[in-house]
C-alpha positions as CSV (number, residue, x, y, z in Angstrom):
1,M,0.0,0.0,0.0
2,L,2.9,2.3,-0.7
3,G,1.7,5.8,-1.4
4,S,-1.9,5.3,-0.1
5,D,-3.3,6.4,3.2
6,L,-4.2,3.8,5.7
7,R,-7.2,4.6,7.9
8,L,-6.9,2.9,11.3
9,L,-9.4,2.9,14.1
10,A,-8.0,2.0,17.5
11,L,-10.5,1.5,20.4
12,D,-9.3,1.6,24.0
13,G,-10.7,-0.7,26.7
14,G,-12.3,0.5,29.9
15,G,-15.6,-1.2,30.5
16,V,-18.5,1.4,30.5
17,R,-16.2,3.9,28.8
18,G,-16.9,1.9,25.6
19,L,-20.2,3.8,25.4
20,S,-18.4,7.1,25.1
21,T,-16.1,5.6,22.5
22,L,-19.2,4.6,20.5
23,Q,-20.8,8.0,20.9
24,I,-17.6,9.7,19.6
25,L,-17.4,7.3,16.7
26,K,-21.1,7.9,15.8
27,Q,-20.4,11.7,15.7
28,L,-17.4,11.0,13.5
29,M,-19.3,8.9,11.0
30,D,-22.1,11.5,11.0
31,T,-19.5,14.2,10.2
32,I,-18.0,12.2,7.3
33,D,-21.4,12.0,5.6
34,P,-24.4,13.5,7.4
35,K,-26.9,12.2,4.9
36,S,-25.7,8.7,4.9
37,P,-23.1,7.9,7.5
38,P,-20.8,5.1,6.5
39,K,-20.3,2.0,8.6
40,P,-16.9,2.1,10.3
41,C,-16.0,-1.1,8.4
42,D,-16.6,0.7,5.1
43,Y,-14.5,3.7,6.1
44,F,-11.5,2.3,8.1
45,D,-9.0,-0.1,6.6
46,M,-8.2,-1.7,10.0
47,I,-10.1,-1.7,13.3
48,G,-8.7,-3.0,16.5
49,G,-8.9,-2.6,20.2
50,T,-8.2,-3.9,23.7
51,S,-10.7,-5.2,26.2
52,T,-14.1,-3.6,25.6
53,G,-12.6,-1.8,22.7
54,G,-11.6,-5.2,21.2
55,L,-15.2,-6.4,21.5
56,I,-16.5,-3.3,19.9
57,A,-13.9,-3.7,17.1
58,I,-15.1,-7.2,16.4
59,M,-18.7,-6.1,16.2
60,L,-17.9,-3.1,14.0
61,G,-15.4,-4.8,11.7
62,R,-16.3,-8.5,11.5
63,L,-20.0,-8.2,12.1
64,R,-20.1,-5.0,10.0
65,T,-22.4,-3.1,12.4
66,T,-22.9,0.6,12.8
67,A,-22.0,2.6,15.9
68,D,-25.8,3.2,16.4
69,E,-26.4,-0.5,16.5
70,R,-23.6,-1.0,19.0
71,I,-25.0,1.7,21.2
72,D,-28.5,0.1,21.2
73,A,-26.9,-3.3,21.9
74,Y,-24.9,-1.7,24.8
75,F,-28.1,-0.5,26.4
76,S,-29.8,-3.8,25.9
77,L,-26.9,-5.7,27.4
78,S,-26.8,-3.2,30.3
79,D,-30.5,-3.8,31.0
80,W,-30.0,-7.6,30.8
81,T,-27.0,-7.5,33.2
82,A,-28.8,-5.2,35.6
83,S,-31.8,-7.5,35.8
84,S,-29.5,-10.5,36.1
85,R,-27.7,-8.9,39.0
86,S,-31.0,-8.1,40.6
87,R,-32.1,-11.8,40.3
88,D,-28.7,-13.0,41.7
89,A,-29.0,-10.6,44.7
90,E,-32.5,-11.9,45.3
91,R,-31.3,-15.5,45.3
92,R,-28.4,-14.7,47.7
93,S,-30.8,-12.9,50.0
94,R,-33.2,-16.0,50.0
95,A,-30.3,-18.3,50.6
96,R,-29.1,-16.2,53.6
97,S,-32.6,-16.2,55.0
98,E,-32.9,-20.0,54.7
99,D,-29.4,-20.4,56.3
100,N,-30.5,-18.2,59.2
101,S,-33.7,-20.2,59.7
102,I,-32.0,-23.6,60.0
103,Q,-31.6,-24.5,63.6
104,V,-29.0,-26.9,64.8
105,S,-29.9,-29.1,67.8
């Protein structure tokens, strides 16, 4: 690729900060073409990342999704994990109650 520009997208890890990365990427894609923002995989030659950024890179590059789709998925996953944590906390609470009610003779 001598003489041609290479467009690289590097995404950092950081758990929930992945959402801000996606928001910035969405704004960038909207700036490139406001009427029809390109998918990151159609604009960047290489996409990579670490930790959360690596997962986002796979979804944007390999699965050819948009930043908007990843933002929606992020909120869906957040809702799912929050409800899962709530169920786990409820189970632990019940288990503690049952442990406290057992009497040893």
